[in-house]
KOLBAVEX-316035 format. One record per residue (C-alpha): x, y, z. Coordinates in pm, whole numbers, plus 50000, padded with zeros to 5 digits. Example, Ala and Ser with C-alpha at 12.3 -4.5 7.8 and 13.67 -1.06 7.14 Angstrom:
// KOLBAVEX-316035
px=51230, py=49550, pz=50780 .
px=51367, py=49894, pz=50714 .
//
This chain:
// KOLBAVEX-316035
px=20700, py=28246, pz=19483 .
px=20379, py=28425, pz=19467 .
px=20483, py=28580, pz=19065 .
px=20537, py=28248, pz=18975 .
px=20175, py=28070, pz=19094 .
px=20000, py=28397, pz=18940 .
px=20193, py=28330, pz=18583 .
px=20108, py=27965, pz=18596 .
px=19721, py=28061, pz=18653 .
px=19732, py=28264, pz=18408 .
px=19883, py=27997, pz=18156 .
px=19579, py=27765, pz=18264 .
px=19290, py=28019, pz=18220 .
px=19471, py=28114, pz=17854 .
px=19519, py=27766, pz=17778 .
px=19171, py=27597, pz=17848 .
px=18968, py=27935, pz=17734 .
px=19165, py=28057, pz=17436 .
px=19320, py=27751, pz=17290 .
px=19014, py=27535, pz=17318 .
px=18821, py=27725, pz=17058 .
px=19074, py=27711, pz=16811 .
px=19133, py=27342, pz=16832 .
px=18807, py=27283, pz=16775 .
px=18766, py=27504, pz=16489 .
px=19049, py=27319, pz=16369 .
px=18918, py=27003, pz=16433 .
px=18583, py=27142, pz=16227 .
px=18743, py=27277, pz=15920 .
px=18964, py=26950, pz=15904 .
px=18660, py=26755, pz=15892 .
px=18543, py=26991, pz=15623 .
px=18846, py=26961, pz=15436 .
px=18830, py=26556, pz=15468 .
px=18443, py=26552, pz=15365 .
px=18507, py=26784, pz=15078 .
px=18816, py=26537, pz=14975 .
px=18598, py=26204, pz=14956 .
px=18320, py=26343, pz=14742 .
px=18612, py=26464, pz=14489 .
px=18729, py=26092, pz=14493 .
px=18417, py=25960, pz=14430 .
px=18322, py=26185, pz=14209 .
px=18596, py=26126, pz=14011 .
px=18534, py=25740, pz=14032 .
px=18146, py=25830, pz=13893 .
px=18371, py=25987, pz=13591 .
px=18579, py=25750, pz=13538 .
px=18257, py=25486, pz=13483 .
px=18103, py=25729, pz=13226 .
px=18454, py=25784, pz=13023 .
px=18486, py=25407, pz=12987 .
px=18213, py=25447, pz=12714 .
px=18410, py=25768, pz=12569 .
px=18047, py=25977, pz=12516 .
px=17998, py=26322, pz=12582 .
px=17695, py=26382, pz=12748 .
px=17512, py=26687, pz=13007 .
px=17583, py=26456, pz=13284 .
px=17951, py=26419, pz=13251 .
px=17953, py=26828, pz=13232 .
px=17730, py=26841, pz=13536 .
px=17972, py=26628, pz=13738 .
px=18276, py=26811, pz=13645 .
px=18103, py=27096, pz=13722 .
px=18005, py=26985, pz=14032 .
px=18371, py=26871, pz=14131 .
px=18489, py=27218, pz=14003 .
px=18259, py=27356, pz=14264 .
px=18418, py=27121, pz=14571 .
px=18719, py=27170, pz=14448 .
px=18671, py=27567, pz=14490 .
px=18501, py=27487, pz=14855 .
px=18802, py=27294, pz=14949 .
px=19068, py=27581, pz=14834 .
px=18846, py=27797, pz=15061 .
px=18867, py=27560, pz=15327 .
px=19251, py=27540, pz=15286 .
px=19322, py=27887, pz=15286 .
px=19133, py=27905, pz=15593 .
px=19309, py=27591, pz=15785 .
px=19617, py=27779, pz=15687 .
px=19534, py=28154, pz=15794 .
px=19432, py=27963, pz=16127 .
px=19743, py=27750, pz=16151 .
px=19927, py=28091, pz=16050 .
px=19767, py=28269, pz=16406 .
px=19874, py=27982, pz=16654 .
px=20195, py=27978, pz=16505 .
px=20181, py=28293, pz=16610 .
px=20077, py=28262, pz=16924 .
px=20301, py=27944, pz=16995 .
px=20611, py=28161, pz=16915 .
px=20517, py=28428, pz=17125 .
px=20385, py=28249, pz=17412 .
px=20766, py=28021, pz=17431 .
px=20918, py=28431, pz=17385 .
px=20728, py=28495, pz=17706 .
px=20805, py=28126, pz=17861 .
px=21215, py=28199, pz=17786 .
px=21207, py=28552, pz=17926 .
px=21007, py=28399, pz=18274 .
px=21262, py=28131, pz=18218 .
px=21589, py=28412, pz=18212 .
px=21448, py=28573, pz=18513 .
px=21380, py=28258, pz=18755 .
px=21697, py=28124, pz=18645 .
px=21870, py=28431, pz=18746 .
px=21671, py=28469, pz=19090 .
px=21786, py=28111, pz=19136 .
px=22156, py=28161, pz=19073 .
px=22194, py=28454, pz=19301 .
px=22033, py=28222, pz=19586 .
px=22225, py=27992, pz=19514 .
px=22520, py=28152, pz=19506 .
px=22423, py=28281, pz=19887 .
px=22357, py=27942, pz=20017 .
px=22653, py=27834, pz=19877 .
px=22861, py=28127, pz=20069 .
px=22671, py=28097, pz=20374 .
px=22465, py=27782, pz=20431 .
px=22740, py=27649, pz=20656 .
px=22757, py=27518, pz=21056 .
px=22940, py=27770, pz=21160 .
px=22793, py=28080, pz=20943 .
px=22404, py=27975, pz=21056 .
px=22524, py=27928, pz=21444 .
px=22675, py=28292, pz=21440 .
px=22392, py=28440, pz=21242 .
px=22142, py=28299, pz=21481 .
px=22349, py=28352, pz=21786 .
px=22384, py=28737, pz=21698 .
px=21996, py=28792, pz=21763 .
px=21905, py=29026, pz=22045 .
px=21665, py=28787, pz=22168 .
px=21516, py=28418, pz=22116 .
px=21230, py=28553, pz=21898 .
px=21431, py=28739, pz=21656 .
px=21649, py=28393, pz=21725 .
px=21309, py=28204, pz=21621 .
px=21256, py=28420, pz=21324 .
px=21593, py=28365, pz=21143 .
px=21579, py=27991, pz=21151 .
px=21193, py=28030, pz=21010 .
px=21375, py=28265, pz=20749 .
px=21722, py=28035, pz=20706 .
px=21442, py=27729, pz=20622 .
px=21207, py=27927, pz=20412 .
px=21480, py=27984, pz=20154 .
px=21534, py=27648, pz=20178 .
px=21204, py=27536, pz=20083 .
px=21174, py=27854, pz=19808 .
px=21522, py=27728, pz=19631 .
px=21394, py=27407, pz=19614 .
px=21054, py=27521, pz=19484 .
px=21257, py=27769, pz=19246 .
px=21399, py=27490, pz=19086 .
px=21091, py=27282, pz=19072 .
px=20912, py=27514, pz=18847 .
px=21234, py=27589, pz=18620 .
px=21228, py=27183, pz=18535 .
px=20826, py=27258, pz=18470 .
px=20899, py=27521, pz=18254 .
px=21150, py=27370, pz=18078 .
px=20925, py=27079, pz=18011 .
px=20664, py=27322, pz=17921 .
px=20853, py=27494, pz=17665 .
px=21027, py=27142, pz=17533 .
px=20634, py=27035, pz=17474 .
px=20536, py=27377, pz=17312 .
px=20891, py=27353, pz=17064 .
px=20735, py=26989, pz=16939 .
px=20381, py=27145, pz=16874 .
px=20505, py=27460, pz=16689 .
px=20748, py=27219, pz=16487 .
px=20440, py=27018, pz=16400 .
px=20212, py=27276, pz=16356 .
px=20490, py=27470, pz=16093 .
px=20503, py=27058, pz=15916 .
px=20148, py=27090, pz=15862 .
px=20137, py=27408, pz=15737 .
px=20390, py=27371, pz=15503 .
px=20194, py=27004, pz=15405 .
px=19832, py=27252, pz=15368 .
px=20044, py=27477, pz=15161 .
px=20140, py=27232, pz=14931 .
px=19838, py=27082, pz=14887 .
px=19651, py=27442, pz=14821 .
px=19922, py=27432, pz=14520 .
px=19789, py=27107, pz=14382 .
px=19439, py=27200, pz=14440 .
px=19502, py=27488, pz=14242 .
px=19673, py=27343, pz=13954 .
px=19389, py=27050, pz=13928 .
px=19118, py=27356, pz=13911 .
px=19300, py=27503, pz=13645 .
px=19247, py=27169, pz=13454 .
px=18901, py=27098, pz=13550 .
px=18846, py=27433, pz=13438 .
px=18977, py=27391, pz=13067 .
px=18810, py=27035, pz=13091 .
px=18490, py=27175, pz=13134 .
px=18541, py=27448, pz=12836 .
px=18634, py=27162, pz=12603 .
px=18326, py=26938, pz=12733 .
px=18087, py=27231, pz=12676 .
px=18186, py=27304, pz=12352 .
px=18159, py=26944, pz=12208 .
px=17843, py=26925, pz=12349 .
px=17721, py=27270, pz=12221 .
px=17749, py=27057, pz=11901 .
px=17456, py=26826, pz=11970 .
px=17198, py=27053, pz=12020 .
px=16914, py=26924, pz=11897 .
px=17001, py=26607, pz=12050 .
px=16997, py=26762, pz=12398 .
px=16687, py=26947, pz=12297 .
px=16524, py=26591, pz=12231 .
px=16668, py=26429, pz=12544 .
px=16538, py=26740, pz=12754 .
px=16161, py=26715, pz=12612 .
px=16142, py=26359, pz=12735 .
px=16286, py=26444, pz=13081 .
px=16072, py=26697, pz=13101 .
px=15758, py=26475, pz=12991 .
px=15876, py=26217, pz=13237 .
px=15894, py=26479, pz=13513 .
px=15518, py=26593, pz=13426 .
px=15393, py=26247, pz=13476 .
px=15560, py=26165, pz=13781 .
px=15441, py=26476, pz=13938 .
px=15070, py=26376, pz=13863 .
px=15098, py=26082, pz=13987 .
px=15240, py=26181, pz=14300 .
px=14890, py=26435, pz=14291 .
px=14709, py=26145, pz=14289 .
px=14878, py=25984, pz=14536 .
px=14833, py=26257, pz=14780 .
px=14483, py=26293, pz=14634 .
px=14353, py=25905, pz=14705 .
px=14497, py=25974, pz=15084 .
px=14332, py=26275, pz=15167 .
px=14010, py=26085, pz=15008 .
px=14025, py=25816, pz=15245 .
px=14108, py=25988, pz=15563 .
px=13790, py=26176, pz=15453 .
px=13579, py=25859, pz=15474 .
px=13397, py=25817, pz=15794 .
px=13487, py=25445, pz=15814 .
px=13851, py=25555, pz=15804 .
px=13992, py=25430, pz=16152 .
px=14109, py=25724, pz=16422 .
px=14340, py=25505, pz=16575 .
px=14527, py=25512, pz=16193 .
px=14429, py=25865, pz=16168 .
px=14608, py=25912, pz=16510 .
px=14905, py=25705, pz=16444 .
px=14977, py=25872, pz=16109 .
px=14979, py=26200, pz=16310 .
px=15236, py=26105, pz=16506 .
px=15494, py=25974, pz=16234 .
px=15447, py=26321, pz=16094 .
px=15544, py=26490, pz=16387 .
px=15838, py=26282, pz=16395 .
px=15905, py=26299, pz=16012 .
px=15882, py=26680, pz=16109 .
px=16137, py=26709, pz=16410 .
px=16377, py=26506, pz=16163 .
px=16403, py=26813, pz=15938 .
px=16779, py=26820, pz=15883 .
px=16856, py=26452, pz=16000 .
px=16704, py=26229, pz=15796 .
px=16928, py=25987, pz=15625 .
px=17038, py=25967, pz=15285 .
px=16808, py=25767, pz=15010 .
px=17151, py=25626, pz=14908 .
px=17465, py=25486, pz=15087 .
px=17716, py=25705, pz=14877 .
px=17668, py=25938, pz=14638 .
px=17698, py=26353, pz=14505 .
px=17456, py=26562, pz=14428 .
px=17466, py=26613, pz=14043 .
px=17185, py=26881, pz=14014 .
px=17009, py=27093, pz=14331 .
px=16664, py=27185, pz=14374 .
px=16463, py=27458, pz=14180 .
px=16533, py=27612, pz=13859 .
px=16868, py=27622, pz=13667 .
px=17072, py=27741, pz=13395 .
px=17084, py=27401, pz=13109 .
px=17448, py=27367, pz=13107 .
px=17482, py=27397, pz=12765 .
px=17131, py=27528, pz=12545 .
px=17122, py=27910, pz=12575 .
px=16842, py=28060, pz=12726 .
px=16680, py=27748, pz=12889 .
px=16608, py=27621, pz=13219 .
px=16557, py=27324, pz=13407 .
px=16320, py=27290, pz=13680 .
px=16366, py=27020, pz=13936 .
px=16148, py=26936, pz=14207 .
px=16374, py=26707, pz=14404 .
px=16780, py=26668, pz=14389 .
px=16942, py=26431, pz=14185 .
px=17209, py=26194, pz=14361 .
px=17503, py=26054, pz=14124 .
px=17594, py=25706, pz=14240 .
px=17788, py=25404, pz=14175 .
px=17624, py=25126, pz=13958 .
px=17475, py=24864, pz=14127 .
px=17352, py=25085, pz=14423 .
px=17025, py=25055, pz=14617 .
px=16773, py=25311, pz=14672 .
px=16660, py=25328, pz=15028 .
px=16386, py=25429, pz=15254 .
px=16477, py=25777, pz=15449 .
px=16207, py=25703, pz=15738 .
px=15947, py=25457, pz=15877 .
px=15616, py=25453, pz=15651 .
px=15430, py=25290, pz=15390 .
px=15435, py=25220, pz=14971 .
px=15121, py=25423, pz=14857 .
px=15209, py=25411, pz=14482 .
px=15475, py=25232, pz=14262 .
px=15455, py=25449, pz=13879 .
px=15635, py=25297, pz=13558 .
px=15724, py=25621, pz=13363 .
px=15925, py=25400, pz=13143 .
px=16051, py=25086, pz=13110 .
px=16365, py=25187, pz=13300 .
px=16244, py=25434, pz=13538 .
px=16016, py=25296, pz=13829 .
px=15902, py=25524, pz=14128 .
px=15830, py=25456, pz=14434 .
px=15613, py=25670, pz=14684 .
px=15600, py=25686, pz=15015 .
px=15374, py=25831, pz=15310 .
px=15506, py=25905, pz=15636 .
px=15136, py=26073, pz=15752 .
px=15106, py=26394, pz=15596 .
px=15477, py=26389, pz=15423 .
px=15594, py=26177, pz=15088 .
px=15878, py=26043, pz=14984 .
px=15986, py=25954, pz=14615 .
px=16238, py=25742, pz=14446 .
px=16247, py=25773, pz=14110 .
px=16467, py=25643, pz=13806 .
px=16487, py=25220, pz=13957 .
px=16542, py=24984, pz=13761 .
px=16381, py=24768, pz=13984 .
px=16146, py=24766, pz=14267 .
px=16207, py=24575, pz=14572 .
px=15914, py=24646, pz=14751 .
px=15502, py=24638, pz=14699 .
px=15198, py=24846, pz=14726 .
px=15082, py=24887, pz=15050 .
px=15353, py=24729, pz=15207 .
px=15487, py=24899, pz=15529 .
px=15855, py=24973, pz=15529 .
px=16141, py=25080, pz=15789 .
px=16405, py=25353, pz=15749 .
px=16708, py=25238, pz=15560 .
px=16483, py=24944, pz=15384 .
px=16595, py=24881, pz=15054 .
px=16341, py=25027, pz=14781 .
px=16483, py=24949, pz=14452 .
px=16799, py=24924, pz=14213 .
px=16926, py=25259, pz=14068 .
px=16914, py=25224, pz=13676 .
px=17275, py=25274, pz=13449 .
px=17208, py=25386, pz=13114 .
px=17459, py=25307, pz=12857 .
px=17658, py=25592, pz=12927 .
px=17724, py=25471, pz=13252 .
px=17487, py=25701, pz=13466 .
px=17351, py=25617, pz=13767 .
px=17136, py=25889, pz=13936 .
px=16840, py=25866, pz=14179 .
px=16580, py=26126, pz=14177 .
px=16452, py=26184, pz=14521 .
px=16135, py=26466, pz=14616 .
px=16002, py=26523, pz=14939 .
px=15680, py=26692, pz=14995 .
px=15424, py=26781, pz=15268 .
px=15085, py=26748, pz=15153 .
px=15042, py=26897, pz=14816 .
px=15374, py=27141, pz=14822 .
px=15660, py=27036, pz=14748 .
px=16022, py=27085, pz=14975 .
px=16385, py=27105, pz=14914 .
px=16540, py=26747, pz=14956 .
px=16865, py=26924, pz=15131 .
px=16656, py=27069, pz=15429 .
px=16558, py=26779, pz=15556 .
px=16860, py=26506, pz=15477 .
px=17175, py=26506, pz=15705 .
px=17472, py=26717, pz=15570 .
px=17668, py=26410, pz=15553 .
px=17636, py=26066, pz=15417 .
px=17501, py=25775, pz=15678 .
//
């Protein structure tokens, strides 16, 4: 009986200390897989919008390349899920094996004692056993012994029922886990097949675009001019704000308010909402090789977020509109000030705010431009005073 209690205590400790972290990790991997699957599905939607125009573009190549990267990450997550589930199945099988051995031992012990009681547990035998005692104390001890045997056999029967129920539960978990593993393996096979097709699609598109080098170079130069114009306007807005703050007439109260806003913005690093409701990053921050043109690099001062036609850019934090820049007729930009921080939203068709307007978090700022090829991309930047920041470090890892 003592052994049974020790076994049960060991099982409880093993379950809560050993299984809970595995379960938590499994949920985390599942969440990552679902997020990647959603991003791939959304990228497919964006690609279908572009394919309606039947024109090959660098933007399409970027989306395909991003989808391939996401697919690689998805396969990695699936492999990890399969490995963890295989380990879980092995642990469950080992636990079932130990449980079966324990049940066999209990059942044999139970059968032995039950047979003994069946043969000896009648009124005549009990009386003989009690009256053959040498004294009253021994008779009392024998009576207690008989009662304890009866209680023990009842407890043993209870433990056997409990362990049988536990065994049934583990078998159900094992069946479920094996089915889930099969589904994951099938998913992995599907993703690898799609990955291979997408690699071929990327190669074909890249070959087609290679014949359009002059056109691509012209578009790149135009985009670089727009980028320089936007940077100049941002630096101008920052300089004007700094100049205003230096004036003696500048309100100390406003300065204190902006300091609080700066602190709040800095405290939200890594938790800011995305500037669009839904989308995928088509180009990250920093310097990149051009996907088609050889020995050509692209400098991105922020991140480009591909989204659906008609999408709205929204403020990631409360602030004030310090400038609305017209870069081209279809490329407007809104610059918001958040104390000593600035956020920039460009490639807008229509602006929904005015200069010096105070805006709230999530407030719509403008409608993102969609070009003739179906490309809808918001360019988003973060600045701290006159220094560029990588927006990826500031935004929440998940869209919300």
